[in-house]
C-alpha positions as CSV (number, residue, x, y, z in Angstrom):
1,X,-19.6,19.1,7.9
2,X,-20.2,17.1,4.8
3,X,-22.8,14.7,6.0
4,X,-20.8,11.9,4.4
5,X,-19.5,8.9,6.3
6,X,-16.0,7.5,6.2
7,X,-15.4,3.9,5.4
8,X,-14.8,1.8,8.5
9,X,-12.5,-0.6,6.6
10,X,-11.0,1.2,3.6
11,X,-9.7,4.5,2.4
12,X,-11.9,7.7,2.4
13,X,-15.6,8.1,2.0
14,X,-17.8,5.0,2.2
15,X,-20.0,6.2,-0.7
16,X,-16.9,6.4,-3.0
17,X,-16.5,2.6,-3.1
18,X,-17.4,1.7,-6.7
19,X,-20.3,-0.7,-7.5
20,X,-19.5,-4.2,-8.7
21,X,-19.7,-3.3,-12.4
22,X,-17.2,-0.6,-12.2
23,X,-14.8,-2.7,-10.1
24,X,-15.2,-5.5,-12.5
25,X,-14.1,-3.2,-15.3
26,X,-11.1,-2.1,-13.3
27,X,-10.3,-5.7,-12.7
28,X,-10.3,-6.4,-16.5
29,X,-7.8,-3.6,-17.0
30,X,-5.6,-4.7,-14.1
31,X,-5.7,-8.3,-15.2
32,X,-4.4,-7.2,-18.7
33,X,-1.6,-5.2,-16.9
34,X,-0.7,-8.4,-14.9
35,X,-0.6,-10.6,-18.0
36,X,-4.0,-12.1,-17.8
37,X,-4.0,-13.0,-14.1
38,X,-7.5,-14.1,-12.9
39,X,-8.9,-11.7,-10.4
40,X,-12.0,-12.6,-8.3
41,X,-14.4,-9.9,-7.3
42,X,-15.3,-9.9,-3.6
43,X,-17.7,-7.8,-1.5
44,X,-16.8,-5.8,1.6
45,X,-18.1,-6.7,5.1
46,X,-20.9,-5.0,6.9
47,X,-20.2,-3.3,10.2
48,X,-22.5,-5.8,12.0
49,X,-20.5,-8.8,10.6
50,X,-17.0,-7.9,11.6
51,X,-15.0,-9.8,14.2
52,X,-14.2,-7.8,17.3
53,X,-13.4,-8.6,20.8
54,X,-15.5,-7.1,23.6
55,X,-13.9,-4.1,25.4
56,X,-11.8,-5.1,28.4
57,X,-12.4,-1.7,30.1
58,X,-15.6,0.0,31.1
59,X,-16.1,3.7,30.3
60,X,-15.5,5.6,33.6
61,X,-18.3,7.8,34.7
62,X,-16.0,10.9,35.0
63,X,-14.9,10.6,31.3
64,X,-18.2,9.5,29.8
65,X,-18.7,12.8,28.1
66,X,-15.9,12.1,25.6
67,X,-15.0,8.4,25.9
68,X,-17.0,5.6,24.3
69,X,-16.8,1.9,23.6
70,X,-19.3,2.0,20.7
71,X,-18.6,-0.7,18.2
72,X,-18.5,1.6,15.1
73,X,-16.1,4.0,16.8
74,X,-13.8,1.2,17.9
75,X,-13.9,-0.2,14.3
76,X,-13.0,3.2,12.8
77,X,-10.0,3.5,15.1
78,X,-8.6,0.0,14.7
79,X,-6.3,0.5,11.7
80,X,-4.5,3.0,9.5
81,X,-4.8,2.6,5.8
82,X,-1.8,0.5,4.7
83,X,-2.4,-2.6,2.5
84,X,-2.4,-5.0,5.6
85,X,-5.0,-2.7,7.2
86,X,-7.3,-2.7,4.2
87,X,-6.9,-6.4,3.7
88,X,-7.8,-7.2,7.3
89,X,-10.6,-4.7,7.3
90,X,-12.0,-6.0,4.1
91,X,-11.9,-9.5,5.6
92,X,-13.9,-8.2,8.6
93,X,-11.0,-8.8,11.1
94,X,-11.0,-6.1,13.7
95,X,-9.5,-8.1,16.6
96,X,-6.9,-5.3,17.4
97,X,-9.6,-2.8,18.0
98,X,-8.9,-0.3,20.9
99,X,-11.1,-0.9,23.9
100,X,-12.1,2.7,24.2
101,X,-12.1,5.7,21.9
102,X,-11.7,9.2,23.4
103,X,-12.5,12.5,21.7
104,X,-11.2,15.1,24.2
105,X,-12.7,18.6,23.8
106,X,-9.8,20.4,25.4
107,X,-6.4,19.9,27.1
108,X,-8.0,19.3,30.6
109,X,-9.7,16.1,29.1
110,X,-6.3,14.9,27.9
111,X,-4.8,15.3,31.4
112,X,-7.7,13.3,32.7
113,X,-7.0,10.6,30.2
114,X,-3.3,10.4,31.3
115,X,-4.4,9.9,34.9
116,X,-7.0,7.3,33.9
117,X,-4.6,5.3,31.7
118,X,-1.8,5.3,34.3
119,X,-4.2,4.1,37.0
120,X,-5.6,1.3,34.8
121,X,-2.4,0.4,32.9
122,X,-3.9,1.3,29.6
123,X,-1.9,2.1,26.4
124,X,-2.8,5.5,25.0
125,X,-2.6,5.9,21.2
126,X,-2.9,9.3,19.6
127,X,-5.1,9.2,16.5
128,X,-5.1,12.0,13.9
129,X,-6.8,11.2,10.6
130,X,-6.1,7.5,10.9
131,X,-4.2,7.5,7.5
132,X,-1.0,5.9,8.8
133,X,0.5,3.4,6.3
134,X,3.0,2.0,8.8
135,X,0.9,0.6,11.6
136,X,1.3,3.8,13.6
137,X,-2.2,3.9,15.2
138,X,-2.9,0.2,15.7
139,X,-3.6,-1.0,19.3
140,X,-1.1,-3.8,18.9
141,X,0.1,-3.7,22.5
142,X,0.1,-7.3,23.6
143,X,-0.7,-8.5,27.0
144,X,1.5,-6.0,28.8
145,X,-1.5,-3.7,29.1
146,X,-5.0,-4.1,30.5
147,X,-6.3,-2.4,27.4
148,X,-5.9,0.4,24.9
149,X,-7.4,3.8,24.4
150,X,-7.4,5.5,21.0
151,X,-7.3,9.3,21.4
152,X,-8.9,11.2,18.5
153,X,-8.0,14.9,18.4
154,X,-10.8,15.7,15.9
155,X,-12.5,18.1,18.3
156,X,-9.4,20.3,18.6
157,X,-9.6,21.5,15.0
158,X,-9.5,25.2,14.4
159,X,-7.2,28.1,13.6
160,X,-6.9,29.9,16.9
161,X,-4.8,32.9,16.0
162,X,-3.1,34.5,13.0
163,X,0.0,36.7,13.0
164,X,0.0,38.4,9.5
165,X,3.1,40.4,10.2
166,X,5.3,37.3,10.9
167,X,3.2,35.1,8.6
168,X,2.4,32.5,11.1
169,X,-0.8,30.9,12.4
170,X,-1.6,29.0,15.6
171,X,-3.5,25.9,14.6
172,X,-5.0,23.1,16.7
173,X,-3.6,19.6,16.1
174,X,-6.8,18.0,15.0
175,X,-7.4,20.3,12.1
176,X,-7.6,18.5,8.7
177,X,-6.0,19.8,5.6
178,X,-9.2,21.2,3.9
179,X,-10.5,22.8,7.2
180,X,-7.3,24.6,8.0
181,X,-6.9,25.8,4.4
182,X,-10.4,27.1,4.4
183,X,-9.8,29.1,7.5
184,X,-6.5,30.5,6.3
185,X,-8.0,31.3,2.9
186,X,-10.4,33.8,4.6
187,X,-7.2,35.8,5.5
188,X,-5.6,35.3,2.0
189,X,-3.1,32.9,3.5
190,X,-2.2,29.2,3.0
191,X,-0.1,26.6,4.8
192,X,0.5,24.9,1.4
193,X,1.1,21.4,2.7
194,X,-0.7,18.8,0.6
195,X,0.2,15.2,1.4
196,X,-1.7,12.5,-0.5
197,X,-3.8,12.1,2.7
198,X,-4.6,15.8,2.7
199,X,-8.4,15.4,2.8
200,X,-8.4,13.3,6.1
201,X,-5.0,13.7,7.8
202,X,-4.4,16.3,10.5
203,X,-1.8,18.9,11.4
204,X,-0.8,16.9,14.6
205,X,-0.4,13.8,12.5
206,X,1.8,15.6,9.9
207,X,4.1,16.9,12.7
208,X,4.2,13.5,14.5
209,X,5.2,11.7,11.3
210,X,7.3,14.4,9.6
211,X,5.0,14.3,6.6
212,X,6.1,15.3,3.2
213,X,3.9,17.8,1.4
214,X,3.3,20.1,-1.6
215,X,6.7,21.4,-2.4
216,X,9.0,19.1,-4.3
217,X,12.0,21.2,-3.4
218,X,13.1,23.5,-0.5
219,X,10.1,23.3,1.9
220,X,9.6,19.5,1.4
221,X,8.6,18.4,4.9
222,X,6.3,19.7,7.6
223,X,9.5,20.4,9.5
224,X,10.2,23.4,7.4
225,X,6.8,25.0,8.2
226,X,6.9,24.5,12.0
227,X,7.6,27.6,14.2
228,X,6.8,26.1,17.5
229,X,4.9,23.1,19.0
230,X,2.8,22.5,22.1
231,X,2.6,18.9,23.3
232,X,1.2,17.4,26.5
233,X,3.2,14.7,28.2
234,X,2.5,12.7,31.4
235,X,5.3,14.9,32.9
236,X,3.9,18.2,31.9
237,X,3.6,20.7,29.0
238,X,6.3,20.5,26.3
239,X,6.0,23.9,24.5
240,X,8.7,25.6,22.5
241,X,9.2,29.4,22.1
242,X,8.0,31.0,18.9
243,X,11.2,31.9,17.0
244,X,12.3,32.1,13.4
245,X,15.5,30.1,14.4
246,X,17.5,29.4,17.4
247,X,20.9,27.9,18.3
248,X,20.1,27.2,21.9
249,X,21.0,23.6,22.2
250,X,19.2,20.7,20.5
251,X,15.8,21.8,19.3
252,X,12.8,20.7,21.3
253,X,10.7,20.9,18.2
254,X,13.0,18.6,16.3
255,X,12.4,16.0,19.0
256,X,8.7,16.3,18.6
257,X,8.9,16.1,14.8
258,X,8.7,12.4,14.0
259,X,8.1,11.3,17.6
260,X,4.9,9.4,16.4
261,X,3.0,9.8,19.7
262,X,5.5,8.0,21.9
263,X,6.4,11.2,23.9
264,X,3.1,13.0,24.2
265,X,0.0,14.3,22.5
266,X,0.5,17.3,20.2
267,X,-2.4,19.8,20.8
268,X,-1.4,22.8,18.7
269,X,1.4,24.4,16.8
270,X,2.4,27.8,15.3
271,X,2.9,27.2,11.6
272,X,4.6,29.3,9.0
273,X,2.0,30.4,6.4
274,X,2.3,32.4,3.2
275,X,0.1,34.5,0.9
276,X,-1.9,32.4,-1.6
277,X,0.0,32.2,-4.9
278,X,-1.2,34.4,-7.8
279,X,1.2,33.3,-10.6
280,X,1.8,29.7,-11.6
281,X,3.8,28.1,-14.4
282,X,3.9,24.5,-15.2
283,X,5.3,22.2,-17.9
284,X,5.0,18.5,-18.6
285,X,8.3,17.3,-20.2
286,X,8.4,13.9,-21.9
287,X,11.5,11.7,-22.1
288,X,12.0,8.5,-24.0
289,X,14.9,7.6,-21.7
290,X,14.4,7.3,-18.0
291,X,18.0,7.9,-17.2
292,X,18.0,11.2,-19.1
293,X,14.9,12.3,-17.2
294,X,16.7,11.5,-13.9
295,X,19.6,13.7,-15.0
296,X,17.2,16.5,-15.8
297,X,15.6,16.2,-12.4
298,X,19.0,16.3,-10.7
299,X,20.1,19.3,-12.6
300,X,16.9,21.1,-11.7
301,X,17.3,20.2,-8.0
302,X,20.8,21.6,-8.1
303,X,20.0,24.8,-10.1
304,X,18.8,26.9,-7.2
305,X,15.6,27.5,-9.1
306,X,13.6,25.7,-6.4
307,X,10.5,24.7,-8.4
308,X,7.4,23.9,-6.3
309,X,6.9,20.8,-8.5
310,X,9.7,18.7,-9.9
311,X,8.2,15.2,-9.9
312,X,9.4,12.5,-12.3
313,X,7.0,9.7,-13.3
314,X,8.4,6.6,-15.0
315,X,6.4,5.3,-18.0
316,X,4.3,2.9,-15.9
317,X,3.6,5.5,-13.2
318,X,2.5,8.0,-16.0
319,X,0.2,5.4,-17.4
320,X,-1.3,4.4,-14.1
321,X,-2.0,8.0,-13.2
322,X,-3.5,8.8,-16.6
323,X,-0.9,11.4,-17.5
324,X,0.3,9.8,-20.8
325,X,0.1,6.3,-22.2
326,X,2.7,6.5,-24.9
327,X,5.5,4.8,-23.0
328,X,7.4,8.1,-22.2
329,X,8.6,9.2,-18.8
330,X,7.2,12.5,-17.6
331,X,8.9,15.2,-15.6
332,X,6.3,17.6,-14.1
333,X,7.8,21.0,-13.5
334,X,6.0,23.8,-11.7
335,X,6.6,27.2,-10.1
336,X,4.3,29.4,-8.1
337,X,4.5,32.9,-6.5
338,X,2.4,35.4,-4.8
339,X,5.0,38.1,-5.6
340,X,6.1,38.0,-9.3
341,X,5.6,36.4,-12.7
342,X,7.6,33.3,-13.3
343,X,8.7,33.4,-17.0
344,X,12.5,33.6,-16.3
345,X,12.4,30.6,-13.9
346,X,10.4,28.5,-16.3
347,X,12.6,29.4,-19.2
348,X,15.7,28.2,-17.5
349,X,14.0,25.0,-16.3
350,X,13.0,24.2,-19.9
351,X,16.5,24.8,-21.0
352,X,17.7,22.2,-18.5
353,X,15.0,19.7,-19.5
354,X,15.4,20.1,-23.2
355,X,19.2,19.7,-23.0
356,X,18.5,16.2,-21.7
357,X,16.1,15.4,-24.5
358,X,12.8,16.5,-22.9
359,X,10.0,17.8,-25.1
360,X,7.0,19.9,-24.0
361,X,5.7,23.4,-23.7
362,X,5.1,25.6,-20.6
363,X,1.7,26.8,-19.4
364,X,1.8,30.2,-17.7
365,X,-1.2,31.1,-15.5
366,X,-2.2,34.3,-13.8
367,X,-4.5,33.8,-10.8
368,X,-4.7,30.0,-11.5
369,X,-7.1,30.4,-14.4
370,X,-7.3,28.1,-17.4
371,X,-8.0,24.5,-18.2
372,X,-6.3,21.6,-16.4
373,X,-2.9,20.5,-17.8
374,X,-0.9,17.2,-17.4
375,X,0.2,18.3,-13.9
376,X,-3.4,19.0,-12.9
377,X,-4.4,15.6,-14.3
378,X,-1.6,13.9,-12.3
379,X,-2.6,15.7,-9.1
380,X,-6.2,14.6,-9.4
381,X,-5.2,11.0,-10.0
382,X,-2.6,11.3,-7.2
383,X,-5.3,12.2,-4.7
384,X,-7.7,9.5,-6.0
385,X,-5.1,6.8,-5.9
386,X,-5.8,5.5,-2.4
387,X,-9.4,4.9,-3.5
388,X,-8.1,2.6,-6.2
389,X,-6.5,0.5,-3.4
390,X,-9.9,-0.2,-2.0
391,X,-11.0,-1.6,-5.4
392,X,-7.8,-3.6,-5.9
393,X,-8.2,-5.2,-2.4
394,X,-11.7,-6.2,-3.4
395,X,-10.2,-7.9,-6.5
396,X,-7.8,-9.9,-4.4
397,X,-4.7,-8.0,-5.5
398,X,-1.6,-7.4,-3.3
399,X,-0.8,-3.7,-3.7
400,X,1.2,-1.3,-1.8
401,X,3.6,1.7,-2.0
402,X,7.0,2.3,-0.3
403,X,9.4,5.2,-0.5
404,X,12.9,6.1,0.3
405,X,15.6,8.7,-0.3
406,X,19.3,8.4,-1.3
407,X,22.1,10.5,-2.7
408,X,22.2,11.0,-6.5
409,X,25.4,9.0,-6.7
410,X,23.7,6.0,-5.3
411,X,20.3,6.2,-7.1
412,X,21.1,4.1,-10.1
413,X,22.4,1.2,-8.0
414,X,19.6,1.5,-5.5
415,X,16.9,1.7,-8.2
416,X,18.2,-1.4,-10.0
417,X,18.5,-3.4,-6.7
418,X,14.9,-2.5,-5.7
419,X,13.6,-3.5,-9.1
420,X,15.4,-6.8,-9.0
421,X,14.4,-7.6,-5.4
422,X,10.7,-6.7,-5.7
423,X,10.3,-8.2,-9.2
424,X,11.8,-11.5,-7.9
425,X,9.6,-11.4,-4.8
426,X,6.5,-10.8,-6.8
427,X,7.4,-13.6,-9.1
428,X,8.1,-16.1,-6.3
429,X,5.0,-15.2,-4.2
430,X,2.4,-14.1,-6.8
431,X,3.7,-15.4,-10.1
432,X,4.4,-11.9,-11.3
433,X,3.4,-8.3,-10.9
434,X,4.1,-4.7,-12.0
435,X,6.0,-1.9,-10.3
436,X,6.2,1.8,-11.0
437,X,8.4,4.6,-9.7
438,X,8.2,8.3,-9.3
439,X,10.2,11.0,-7.5
440,X,8.0,12.8,-4.9
441,X,10.7,15.2,-3.8
442,X,14.2,16.1,-5.0
443,X,17.1,17.7,-3.2
444,X,20.5,19.0,-4.4
445,X,22.1,15.9,-3.0
446,X,19.5,13.2,-3.9
447,X,16.0,12.2,-4.9
448,X,13.1,10.6,-2.9
449,X,11.9,7.8,-5.1
450,X,8.4,6.3,-4.4
451,X,7.4,2.9,-5.7
452,X,4.0,1.2,-6.2
453,X,3.6,-2.5,-6.8
454,X,0.5,-4.6,-7.8
455,X,0.4,-8.4,-7.9
456,X,-2.3,-11.1,-8.0
457,X,-3.0,-12.5,-4.5
458,X,-3.9,-16.0,-3.4
459,X,-7.1,-16.1,-1.3
460,X,-6.1,-16.3,2.4
461,X,-2.4,-15.8,1.7
462,X,-2.4,-12.2,0.8
463,X,-0.7,-10.9,3.9
464,X,2.0,-13.5,3.7
465,X,2.6,-12.5,0.1
466,X,2.7,-8.8,1.0
467,X,5.1,-9.4,3.8
468,X,7.6,-11.2,1.6
469,X,7.5,-8.4,-1.0
470,X,7.7,-5.6,1.6
471,X,10.7,-7.3,3.3
472,X,12.5,-7.7,0.0
473,X,12.0,-4.0,-0.8
474,X,13.1,-2.9,2.7
475,X,16.2,-5.1,2.7
476,X,17.2,-3.8,-0.7
477,X,16.7,-0.1,0.4
478,X,18.9,-0.5,3.5
479,X,21.6,-2.6,1.7
480,X,22.0,0.1,-1.0
481,X,22.2,3.3,1.0
482,X,18.6,4.4,1.2
483,X,16.4,5.4,4.2
484,X,13.6,3.0,5.3
485,X,11.3,6.0,5.0
486,X,11.4,9.5,3.5
487,X,7.9,10.6,4.7
488,X,5.7,7.6,5.6
489,X,7.1,7.4,9.1
490,X,8.4,4.3,11.0
491,X,5.4,3.0,13.0
492,X,5.4,-0.7,13.8
493,X,5.9,-1.8,10.2
494,X,9.3,-0.2,9.6
495,X,10.7,-0.5,13.1
496,X,13.0,-3.6,12.3
497,X,14.8,-1.6,9.6
498,X,14.7,1.7,11.5
499,X,16.6,-0.1,14.3
500,X,19.3,-1.1,11.8
501,X,19.4,2.5,10.3
502,X,19.7,4.6,13.4
503,X,22.9,4.9,15.5
504,X,22.8,2.9,18.7
505,X,23.7,5.8,21.0
506,X,20.8,7.7,19.5
507,X,18.5,4.8,20.2
508,X,19.7,4.9,23.9
509,X,19.0,8.6,24.0
510,X,15.5,8.2,22.5
511,X,14.7,5.5,24.9
512,X,15.9,7.7,27.8
513,X,13.7,10.6,26.6
514,X,10.7,8.3,26.5
515,X,11.4,7.1,30.0
516,X,11.7,10.7,31.2
517,X,8.4,12.0,29.8
518,X,6.4,8.8,29.8
519,X,7.7,6.8,32.8
520,X,4.9,4.2,32.6
521,X,5.5,3.6,28.9
522,X,1.8,4.1,28.0
523,X,2.1,6.3,24.9
524,X,1.9,4.4,21.6
525,X,4.0,1.4,22.7
526,X,5.8,-0.5,20.0
527,X,6.2,2.5,17.7
528,X,9.8,3.6,17.0
529,X,11.1,1.6,20.0
530,X,10.7,-2.0,20.9
531,X,8.6,-2.4,24.1
532,X,10.7,-2.8,27.2
């Protein structure tokens, strides 16, 4: 336990929100970036001053040991952490708050919740770390339900068992990244899955949303690390057998992965773990030409070298993340191993990058010693970036990220279309703005580009401005061969585009599966599927 308190309206720890002077200084820098746009400093709300409807449901006596309608708990379980969530939270608008918050201590308590929600016609929304950026945990359930219960799995948060021979660990779903890594480290092991939300998000949330993690190649998604999953559904236990692989029909784990809480509540999983790395090698390669850097990233992805880090930052992204400020594009290359030195792998990677005009020198590290390099600086800025969103919201900015994946042959066209669409939307809605791009992951057949945009907002109109920009980006992605999400999940925000992307027979099959295991339709209604 840290003794620190999480912000009820914004990202991360409440005490990390900068004082007015620091935010004003950030505003001056952002204003210059936006061509001199006037940014007005605002103050966040107090918990006592927020707008929240009274709970529609009383806490039942039989569940009072782990269910509450306390105002602060309802506020902290109202939103995820997307821009619309931060903007509404900063404005003190908590009307969608769940009526009750449950913190079950065990599976028996979850079964009791299923019965209670079915009897009272209450929506039940699984809540991991509350870091969704797609409306995945919001109690936006309309009047079809008598209320909503947010189910926080934070009390189910330990490593239960370790199989060192098979290199697997049985971990409860409410375990956060730092907690599970600390427990695994005591055994010399690591899961090595570090999404940007690592500090607060949970294993169950990673599985439910198919989160992307540490490795830029090969083991890119949590999918690759799952050995088996245990999930409770209103129809019973959904638990797969522990196996390295199986060809026995469609995989039950594959249906759980990305199910976003509509089929059941994930309680634990066996995860593939590995020894903690001893050797590391990294290089920060600078390119004057973005296209040349893209080609280098593609050739690395297709080289069978499988670098752990192969992240390309365009010049704006490199500047925003304090990597370089000289107008160059930066390709961060990294290798790691618990088994062997990495000189040969890095030497070949540098040959590839230099052949495309990249410049830079490697850094070889034994046991992770030495001073931070550009990759370390980027990682620190990467983990701090969500905190900057809090400040930008307090300055009245419209700011968000979106990501996709496409084949290499389609990237140039897709990238140009996104830039044109988002730039035009920012100009029309906000008078201008800036956008950056990076590759978060790369595959032999394509990259996963990730975009950030910042634009000046108009007081009271920020959500309308955001929606127009987000729509322009999403339409461009689908029109030019991308996926509506590579690792942020679907939630409620992306569902209109997800419905256009998925095959219709699959939609029918997914709806049929939901009816089969959740016949009353109580689990996270409105996510992935339109309510019936």
